[in-house]
C-alpha positions in Angstrom: -122.3 -47.4 -48.8 -123.5 -44.8 -51.3 -121.1 -43.2 -53.7 -120.9 -39.6 -55.0 -119.3 -38.1 -58.1 -119.5 -34.6 -59.5 -117.8 -32.4 -62.1 -118.1 -28.7 -63.2 -116.4 -27.4 -66.3 -115.4 -30.6 -68.1 -115.8 -31.2 -71.8 -116.0 -34.9 -70.9 -118.7 -34.7 -68.1 -120.7 -37.8 -68.9 -117.7 -40.1 -69.3 -116.3 -38.7 -66.1 -119.4 -39.4 -64.1 -119.9 -42.9 -65.5 -116.2 -43.8 -65.0 -116.4 -42.4 -61.4 -119.5 -44.5 -60.6 -117.8 -47.6 -61.9 -114.8 -47.0 -59.6 -117.2 -46.6 -56.7 -118.9 -49.9 -57.3 -116.8 -51.5 -54.6 -118.7 -49.6 -52.0 -121.8 -51.7 -52.6 -125.0 -50.3 -54.1 -128.4 -51.2 -55.4 -129.2 -48.4 -57.8 -127.5 -45.6 -59.7 -128.2 -42.3 -61.4 -126.8 -39.1 -62.9 -128.1 -35.6 -63.5 -126.6 -33.3 -66.2 -127.3 -29.6 -65.7 -126.9 -26.5 -67.9 -128.7 -23.2 -68.2 -132.4 -23.9 -68.0 -132.1 -27.7 -68.4 -131.7 -30.7 -66.1 -131.4 -34.1 -67.7 -131.6 -37.2 -65.4 -131.3 -40.9 -65.8 -131.7 -43.5 -63.0 -131.6 -47.3 -62.9 -132.2 -50.0 -60.2 -130.7 -53.3 -61.3 -128.8 -54.2 -58.2 -125.1 -54.5 -58.8 -125.7 -54.2 -62.5 -127.2 -50.7 -62.1 -124.1 -48.8 -63.3 -124.0 -51.0 -66.4 -127.7 -50.3 -67.0 -127.1 -46.6 -66.5 -124.5 -46.5 -69.2 -127.1 -47.9 -71.6 -129.6 -45.2 -70.5 -127.0 -42.5 -71.0 -126.5 -43.4 -74.7 -129.5 -41.1 -75.3 -128.1 -38.3 -73.2 -128.0 -34.8 -74.9 -124.6 -33.4 -75.9 -123.0 -30.3 -74.6 -123.3 -30.6 -70.8 -120.2 -29.5 -68.9 -121.5 -30.1 -65.4 -123.2 -33.0 -63.6 -123.5 -35.2 -60.6 -123.8 -39.0 -60.2 -124.7 -41.4 -57.4 -124.7 -45.1 -56.4 -127.3 -45.7 -53.8 -127.3 -48.3 -50.9 -130.9 -48.2 -49.8 -132.0 -47.2 -46.3 -135.3 -45.4 -46.6 -137.3 -46.8 -49.5 -137.0 -49.9 -51.5 -134.1 -50.3 -54.1 -136.3 -49.1 -57.0 -135.6 -46.5 -59.7 -138.1 -44.1 -58.2 -136.0 -43.9 -55.0 -132.6 -43.7 -56.8 -130.7 -40.5 -56.8 -130.5 -37.8 -58.1 -133.7 -36.4 -56.7 -135.3 -33.3 -58.1 -137.4 -30.4 -56.6 -140.9 -29.5 -57.8 -139.6 -27.3 -60.6 -137.2 -29.9 -61.9 -134.3 -27.5 -61.9 -132.7 -28.5 -58.6 -131.0 -31.9 -58.5 -129.4 -33.4 -55.3 -127.5 -36.5 -54.4 -127.0 -37.6 -50.7 -125.2 -40.2 -48.7 -126.2 -40.7 -45.1 -129.6 -40.4 -43.3 -131.7 -37.4 -42.5 -133.1 -38.2 -39.1 -135.8 -35.7 -39.0 -137.0 -36.2 -42.6 -140.5 -37.1 -41.6 -141.4 -33.9 -39.9 -139.6 -31.8 -42.6 -141.5 -33.7 -45.3 -144.9 -33.1 -43.5 -144.1 -29.4 -43.2 -143.1 -29.1 -46.9 -146.1 -31.0 -48.1 -148.4 -28.7 -46.1 -146.9 -25.9 -48.2 -147.7 -27.6 -51.5 -144.5 -29.6 -52.2 -145.0 -32.9 -54.0 -142.7 -35.8 -53.3 -142.1 -38.5 -55.8 -140.0 -41.0 -53.7 -140.2 -42.5 -50.2 -136.5 -41.6 -49.4 -135.3 -39.3 -46.6 -133.0 -37.7 -49.1 -135.6 -36.0 -51.3 -136.5 -33.5 -48.5 -133.1 -31.8 -49.2 -134.2 -30.9 -52.8 -137.4 -29.3 -51.6 -135.7 -27.5 -48.7 -133.2 -26.0 -51.1 -136.1 -25.1 -53.4 -137.8 -23.2 -50.5 -134.7 -21.1 -49.8 -134.0 -20.5 -53.5 -137.5 -19.1 -53.8 -136.5 -16.5 -51.2 -133.8 -15.2 -53.6 -130.9 -16.9 -52.0 -127.9 -18.1 -54.1 -127.5 -21.9 -54.2 -124.7 -22.0 -51.7 -126.7 -20.0 -49.1 -129.8 -22.0 -49.8 -127.9 -25.2 -49.0 -126.5 -23.7 -45.9 -130.0 -22.6 -44.7 -131.3 -26.1 -45.5 -128.6 -27.8 -43.5 -129.5 -25.7 -40.5 -132.9 -27.4 -40.5 -131.8 -31.1 -40.9 -130.4 -33.5 -38.4 -128.4 -36.6 -39.2 -125.5 -37.6 -41.5 -124.9 -36.4 -45.0 -122.5 -36.0 -47.9 -124.6 -33.8 -50.2 -124.2 -32.3 -53.7 -126.7 -30.0 -55.3 -127.1 -28.3 -58.7 -129.6 -25.8 -60.1 -130.3 -25.2 -63.8 -131.0 -21.5 -62.9 -127.5 -21.2 -61.5 -125.5 -23.4 -64.0 -121.9 -24.5 -63.8 -122.1 -24.6 -60.0 -122.2 -27.6 -57.6 -122.7 -26.9 -53.9 -121.5 -29.8 -51.6 -121.5 -30.3 -47.9 -120.5 -33.0 -45.4 -121.3 -34.3 -41.9 -119.9 -37.7 -41.0 -120.1 -39.2 -44.6 -116.8 -38.6 -46.5 -116.3 -36.1 -49.3 -113.3 -34.8 -51.2 -112.8 -32.1 -53.8 -110.4 -32.2 -56.7 -109.1 -29.5 -59.0 -107.6 -29.4 -62.4 -107.1 -26.6 -65.0 -110.7 -25.5 -66.0 -112.5 -28.1 -64.0 -113.4 -29.0 -60.5 -114.4 -32.4 -59.2 -116.3 -33.9 -56.2 -116.3 -37.5 -54.9 -117.1 -39.5 -51.9 -113.8 -41.3 -52.4 -110.5 -40.3 -54.1 -110.5 -43.3 -56.6 -113.5 -41.8 -58.5 -111.5 -38.8 -59.6 -107.9 -39.9 -59.1 -106.7 -39.5 -62.7 -108.9 -36.5 -63.4 -107.8 -34.1 -60.7 -104.3 -32.9 -59.9 -104.9 -31.6 -56.4 -107.3 -33.0 -53.7 -108.9 -31.5 -50.6 -110.8 -33.0 -47.7 -114.2 -31.5 -46.8 -114.6 -31.6 -43.0 -117.8 -32.0 -41.0 -120.2 -29.1 -41.4 -118.3 -27.4 -44.2 -120.1 -26.3 -47.4 -118.2 -25.9 -50.7 -119.1 -24.1 -53.9 -117.5 -25.7 -56.9 -117.1 -23.9 -60.2 -114.9 -24.3 -63.3 -112.4 -21.9 -61.8 -112.1 -23.7 -58.5 -113.9 -23.7 -55.2 -114.5 -21.8 -52.0 -115.8 -23.1 -48.7 -117.7 -21.8 -45.6 -118.8 -23.4 -42.3 -122.5 -23.7 -41.2 -122.3 -20.2 -39.7 -121.3 -18.8 -43.1 -117.7 -18.0 -42.1 -115.0 -18.7 -44.8 -112.9 -21.9 -44.2 -109.9 -23.4 -46.0 -110.0 -27.0 -47.0 -107.2 -29.3 -46.0 -105.1 -30.4 -49.0 -104.5 -34.1 -49.2 -101.1 -35.7 -50.1 -102.0 -38.4 -52.5 -99.3 -40.8 -53.5 -101.5 -43.8 -54.4 -102.1 -45.6 -57.6 -105.7 -46.3 -58.5 -105.7 -49.8 -56.9 -104.3 -48.5 -53.7 -106.8 -45.6 -53.7 -109.7 -47.9 -53.8 -108.3 -49.3 -50.5 -108.4 -45.8 -49.0 -104.6 -45.5 -48.9 -104.3 -48.8 -46.9 -102.1 -51.7 -47.9 -105.1 -54.0 -48.2 -108.8 -54.1 -47.9 -108.7 -55.8 -44.5 -106.9 -52.9 -42.8 -109.2 -50.5 -44.5 -112.2 -52.4 -43.2 -110.9 -52.7 -39.7 -110.5 -49.0 -39.6 -114.0 -48.4 -40.9 -115.6 -50.2 -37.9 -116.5 -47.0 -35.9 -118.5 -45.7 -38.9 -120.0 -49.1 -39.5 -121.4 -49.1 -36.0 -122.6 -45.5 -36.2 -124.3 -46.1 -39.5 -126.0 -49.2 -38.3 -127.5 -47.3 -35.3 -128.3 -44.1 -37.1 -132.0 -43.1 -37.3 -133.1 -46.2 -35.2 -135.1 -44.3 -32.6 -138.1 -42.0 -32.9 -138.7 -38.9 -30.8 -141.0 -40.9 -28.5 -138.2 -43.4 -27.8 -139.5 -46.2 -30.0 -136.7 -48.3 -31.6 -137.4 -48.8 -35.3 -135.9 -50.7 -38.2 -135.6 -50.7 -42.0 -138.2 -53.1 -43.2 -140.0 -54.6 -40.2 -143.0 -56.3 -41.8 -143.8 -58.1 -38.6 -146.3 -56.2 -36.5 -145.6 -55.0 -32.9 -148.2 -57.4 -31.6 -146.6 -60.3 -33.3 -143.2 -59.4 -31.9 -144.7 -58.9 -28.5 -146.2 -62.3 -28.6 -142.9 -64.1 -29.5 -142.4 -67.1 -27.2 -139.0 -68.3 -28.3 -136.2 -67.1 -30.5 -133.8 -69.1 -32.7 -130.8 -67.6 -34.4 -129.3 -69.4 -37.4 -125.9 -68.4 -38.9 -122.5 -69.6 -40.0 -118.9 -68.6 -39.4 -118.4 -65.1 -38.0 -122.1 -64.5 -38.2 -122.6 -67.5 -35.9 -120.5 -65.7 -33.3 -122.5 -62.5 -33.5 -125.6 -64.7 -33.1 -124.2 -66.2 -29.9 -123.7 -62.8 -28.5 -127.2 -61.9 -29.3 -128.4 -64.9 -27.3 -127.1 -63.3 -24.1 -128.6 -59.9 -24.9 -132.1 -61.2 -25.8 -132.3 -63.5 -22.8 -131.1 -60.9 -20.4 -133.1 -57.9 -21.7 -136.2 -59.5 -23.3 -136.4 -62.5 -21.1 -137.0 -64.9 -24.0 -135.4 -68.4 -24.4 -132.9 -68.4 -27.3 -131.4 -71.2 -29.3 -128.4 -70.6 -31.6 -127.9 -73.0 -34.5 -125.1 -73.4 -37.0 -127.3 -72.9 -40.1 -125.9 -75.9 -42.0 -127.2 -78.2 -39.1 -130.6 -76.6 -38.6 -132.6 -78.4 -41.2 -131.2 -81.8 -40.3 -132.1 -81.9 -36.7 -135.9 -81.7 -37.3 -136.2 -78.4 -35.4 -139.2 -77.7 -33.2 -141.0 -74.6 -34.5 -144.0 -73.7 -32.4 -146.5 -70.8 -32.6 -144.7 -67.7 -31.5 -141.2 -68.8 -32.7 -139.1 -66.0 -34.2 -136.1 -67.2 -36.3 -133.3 -64.7 -37.0 -131.0 -65.4 -39.9 -127.7 -63.7 -39.8 -125.5 -63.3 -43.0 -123.2 -60.6 -44.2 -124.0 -61.2 -47.8 -127.6 -62.4 -47.3 -126.7 -65.1 -49.9 -125.1 -67.8 -47.6 -126.8 -70.9 -48.9 -126.9 -72.7 -45.5 -128.5 -69.8 -43.8 -131.0 -69.2 -46.6 -132.0 -72.9 -46.5 -132.4 -72.7 -42.7 -134.6 -69.6 -42.8 -136.7 -71.2 -45.6 -137.2 -74.3 -43.5 -138.2 -72.1 -40.5 -140.8 -70.3 -42.7 -142.1 -73.6 -44.0 -142.7 -74.7 -40.4 -144.6 -71.5 -39.6 -142.0 -69.2 -38.0 -141.6 -65.5 -38.5 -138.2 -64.8 -40.0 -136.0 -61.7 -39.5 -132.9 -61.3 -41.7 -129.8 -59.5 -40.6 -128.0 -58.6 -43.8 -125.4 -56.2 -45.0 -126.5 -56.3 -48.6 -129.7 -54.6 -49.7 -132.2 -56.7 -51.6 -130.2 -59.9 -51.0 -132.0 -63.2 -51.2 -132.5 -63.5 -47.5 -133.7 -59.9 -47.3 -136.3 -60.5 -50.0 -137.6 -63.7 -48.6 -137.7 -62.8 -44.9 -140.7 -61.3 -43.1 -138.5 -58.5 -41.9 -134.9 -57.3 -42.5 -132.5 -55.2 -40.5 -129.6 -53.9 -42.6 -126.2 -53.5 -40.9 -125.1 -50.6 -43.1 -121.4 -51.6 -42.8 -120.7 -50.9 -46.5 -119.1 -53.3 -48.9 -116.8 -55.8 -47.2 -114.2 -57.0 -49.7 -111.7 -59.0 -47.4 -112.8 -62.6 -47.0 -112.2 -62.5 -43.2 -115.1 -60.4 -41.8 -114.4 -57.5 -39.5 -116.7 -54.5 -39.8 -119.7 -56.7 -40.7 -119.3 -58.5 -37.4 -119.4 -55.5 -35.2 -122.3 -54.1 -37.2 -124.2 -57.4 -36.8 -123.7 -57.3 -33.0 -124.9 -53.7 -32.9 -128.0 -54.5 -35.0 -128.8 -57.7 -33.0 -128.5 -55.9 -29.6 -130.7 -53.2 -30.9 -133.3 -55.8 -31.8 -132.9 -57.3 -28.3 -133.7 -53.8 -26.9 -136.7 -53.5 -29.2 -138.1 -56.9 -28.0 -137.5 -55.7 -24.4 -139.4 -52.5 -25.1 -142.4 -54.3 -26.6 -142.5 -56.9 -23.8 -142.0 -54.4 -21.0 -139.1 -56.4 -19.5 -136.9 -53.3 -19.1 -138.0 -49.9 -17.8 -137.8 -47.2 -20.5 -135.1 -45.4 -18.5 -132.8 -48.4 -18.7 -133.5 -48.9 -22.4 -132.5 -45.2 -22.9 -129.3 -45.7 -21.0 -128.4 -48.9 -23.0 -129.2 -47.1 -26.3 -126.9 -44.3 -25.4 -124.2 -46.7 -24.3 -124.6 -48.6 -27.6 -124.1 -45.3 -29.5 -120.9 -44.6 -27.5 -119.3 -47.9 -28.7 -118.0 -46.4 -32.0 -115.8 -44.0 -30.1 -114.5 -46.8 -27.9 -113.7 -48.9 -30.9 -111.8 -45.9 -32.3 -109.8 -45.8 -29.1 -108.7 -49.4 -29.6 -107.8 -48.6 -33.2 -105.5 -45.9 -32.0 -103.5 -48.4 -30.0 -102.4 -50.4 -33.0 -98.7 -50.0 -32.2 -98.9 -51.8 -28.9 -100.8 -54.7 -30.5 -98.2 -55.0 -33.3 -95.5 -55.2 -30.7 -97.2 -58.0 -28.9 -97.7 -59.8 -32.2 -94.0 -59.4 -33.0 -93.1 -61.0 -29.6 -95.3 -64.0 -30.3 -94.4 -64.5 -34.0 -92.8 -67.9 -33.5 -95.8 -69.5 -31.7 -97.9 -72.2 -33.5 -100.7 -73.0 -31.0 -103.2 -70.5 -29.6 -106.1 -70.9 -27.2 -108.6 -68.1 -26.9 -110.7 -68.2 -23.7 -113.6 -66.0 -22.5 -116.6 -66.1 -20.2 -120.2 -64.9 -20.8 -120.1 -62.8 -24.0 -116.4 -63.1 -23.9 -116.7 -66.7 -25.0 -118.1 -65.9 -28.5 -115.6 -63.1 -28.7 -112.9 -65.7 -28.1 -114.4 -67.9 -30.8 -114.2 -65.0 -33.2 -110.7 -64.1 -32.2 -109.6 -67.7 -32.8 -111.4 -67.8 -36.2 -109.6 -64.6 -37.3 -106.2 -66.0 -36.4 -107.0 -69.3 -38.2 -108.3 -67.6 -41.3 -105.5 -65.1 -41.7 -102.4 -67.0 -40.5 -103.2 -70.7 -41.0 -102.0 -71.4 -37.4 -103.7 -73.6 -35.0 -106.2 -71.6 -32.8 -109.2 -72.7 -30.7 -111.7 -70.9 -28.7 -113.2 -72.1 -25.4 -115.2 -71.0 -22.4 -112.8 -70.3 -19.6 -114.4 -72.8 -17.4 -113.9 -75.6 -19.9 -110.1 -75.6 -19.5 -110.2 -78.2 -16.8 -112.5 -80.4 -18.9 -109.8 -81.4 -21.5 -108.0 -78.4 -23.1 -105.6 -78.0 -20.1 -103.9 -81.2 -21.2 -102.6 -79.3 -24.2 -101.2 -76.3 -22.3 -97.3 -76.4 -22.2 -94.5 -74.0 -22.8 -94.7 -72.4 -26.3 -98.5 -72.4 -26.2 -100.2 -68.9 -26.2 -103.4 -68.3 -24.3 -105.4 -65.2 -25.2 -108.0 -64.3 -22.6 -111.0 -61.9 -22.9 -110.9 -60.4 -19.4 -113.2 -57.3 -19.6 -116.3 -58.5 -17.8 -116.2 -57.3 -14.1 -118.6 -60.0 -13.0 -116.4 -62.8 -14.3 -113.0 -61.2 -13.5 -112.0 -63.2 -10.6 -112.8 -66.5 -12.3 -110.8 -65.4 -15.4 -107.8 -64.6 -13.2 -108.0 -68.1 -11.8 -108.1 -69.5 -15.3 -105.0 -67.6 -16.3 -103.1 -68.6 -13.2 -103.8 -72.3 -14.2 -102.3 -71.9 -17.7 -99.5 -69.7 -16.6 -98.4 -72.3 -14.1 -98.2 -74.8 -17.0 -95.8 -72.6 -19.0 -98.2 -70.9 -21.4 -97.6 -67.3 -22.6 -100.6 -65.3 -21.5 -102.1 -62.3 -23.5 -105.1 -60.6 -21.8 -107.6 -58.2 -23.3 -108.3 -56.0 -20.3 -109.9 -52.7 -19.5 -107.8 -49.6 -18.8 -108.7 -49.6 -15.1 -107.8 -53.2 -14.5 -104.8 -53.1 -12.1 -104.7 -56.9 -11.3 -104.4 -58.3 -14.8 -100.6 -57.8 -15.0 -100.0 -60.2 -12.2 -101.1 -63.1 -14.4 -100.6 -61.8 -18.0 -97.3 -61.5 -19.9 -98.9 -59.1 -22.4 -102.0 -56.8 -21.9 -104.1 -55.4 -24.7 -105.9 -52.5 -23.1 -109.4 -51.4 -24.1 -111.9 -48.8 -22.8 -114.4 -50.2 -20.3 -118.0 -50.4 -21.5 -121.4 -52.0 -20.7 -120.5 -55.8 -20.4 -123.0 -56.7 -23.2 -121.3 -54.3 -25.6 -117.7 -55.5 -24.9 -117.5 -57.9 -27.9 -117.6 -55.0 -30.3 -114.7 -53.3 -28.5 -112.7 -56.3 -27.5 -112.7 -58.0 -30.9 -110.9 -55.1 -32.5 -107.7 -56.0 -30.6 -108.0 -59.6 -31.7 -108.6 -58.6 -35.3 -105.5 -56.4 -35.3 -103.4 -59.0 -33.5 -104.4 -61.6 -36.1 -103.7 -59.1 -38.9 -100.2 -58.3 -37.6 -99.2 -61.9 -37.2 -100.5 -62.7 -40.7 -98.6 -59.8 -42.2 -95.5 -60.9 -40.3 -95.9 -64.4 -41.9 -96.4 -62.9 -45.4 -100.0 -64.1 -45.7 -102.5 -62.6 -48.1 -104.9 -61.1 -45.6 -107.6 -60.2 -48.1 -107.7 -63.7 -49.8 -106.9 -66.5 -47.4 -106.3 -69.9 -49.0 -109.2 -72.2 -49.6 -111.9 -69.6 -48.5 -114.5 -67.6 -50.2 -116.3 -64.4 -49.2 -119.8 -65.8 -49.7 -120.6 -69.5 -49.4 -123.2 -70.3 -52.0 -123.0 -74.1 -52.1 -123.9 -76.6 -49.3 
């Protein structure tokens, strides 16, 4: 996601900003920019060259004036507005004095913008973020100091933000605020720093402080002070930082995978943020397919590979149940070679974390060649798939470094199920009250995922008990089946142990012959409608000597009669269970891999993005 860097009181401001932006590149971005501010002057540079934007910005900054001791910088991951220089941060107000940078989404930006335009404000971008500059300008015009103007502005906006603002008429001051999006303050003699992540300022500051939700901070060369949204003084929590720079980029975790597993609640929240208008209409980033065309869809085909294929399988259940459309799911490398039938009204959905998976790109190109509308589900803005598709839904999970996907998977499921609800909304196959309930339930999943993350110790104990096993069978029913496939894939990728995923009902059609003492069966047993059948499946394998691990809900009192180990999860809407259940399987695979001494970020023989067929 986007990155923020700021400094007040430094003789090395420009170098600090550019170095900080370089360190934030791992978050993923499509454009970059800085603003330098001193009394009566704001100098700005912005570039939009994809992942080369910081390098291009450094070239632009060769012509920057000397003598600035304060500034802010930003790497943008586009949500509102294409990844173009005009939409890059920082944004300015009408006077050109106020500069702002912003991470997150302002949900009510449309109505704020219309109100500001009616009072003469002129906007130069199509981002949601620019409204913040003009809101602050409005309150500054009333004679308020910058900190109070920011506070008043934030009382107007809804949504998520990490914000930094400067004003050339109040130089040597940065005002920052946070809600959901991360923000830290750093101090050193004669200078104060601001960043979205510690790595950006790790070797500049000597003390670090966390900004909590709805706190506003005024930074000056002498230090900082903070207030809450009501204007009452608050004290920031000082962080204990014992990382080196490499570890800091991992957020204090031992590796990127554990960091990304823990980022899943925010990945889901970000993917769902600002997806529904006041009238209840579900909306997406770049839906260049008309409502009428979506309403007239007769058939859906999803194409994907690896983990993305499993998220596509889950989407099949949701689209068929809610939108009442027939759905095929193809492994993308096979799609072109089976002479697929593409009729009028066919919608093809390509799913790829990177948007650069060659098999999936070729599949969507073939679908377009045959006349289908194509929607891309991608985590990377302006990826090849996103550019070529008729529409794109970004998953907003942030950069995923570890080869084995975790947070991108849950974000894909969230985006695909949201698309299923939109199709149901357009086709009238669900009452609006039910869509509302499902939408609210989808938004509750992030908290349920966090509850699973908080149970890490129990999962690690189970992994330790089973450390000597070499054969694992994952079983599930309904959406539990693709969840089982994903659990098996994670264990294979990370541990190099034998693991397979099956529908529970398939055990008697062959796999049961392989069940014997020493084999581990891991069951997804969270669907109430399939619960009795899953208990029967587990009795079958337990009778043949297998060790049984069950992922089960907190209120399941029967599961312990057939399971040796239980991984408890909160109960949720059955269609949403994969996002909750898979987290236990990710952490189990991670714990086994660490116990075996594997490199969890870089499994052997695998690459993050497959760009050759």
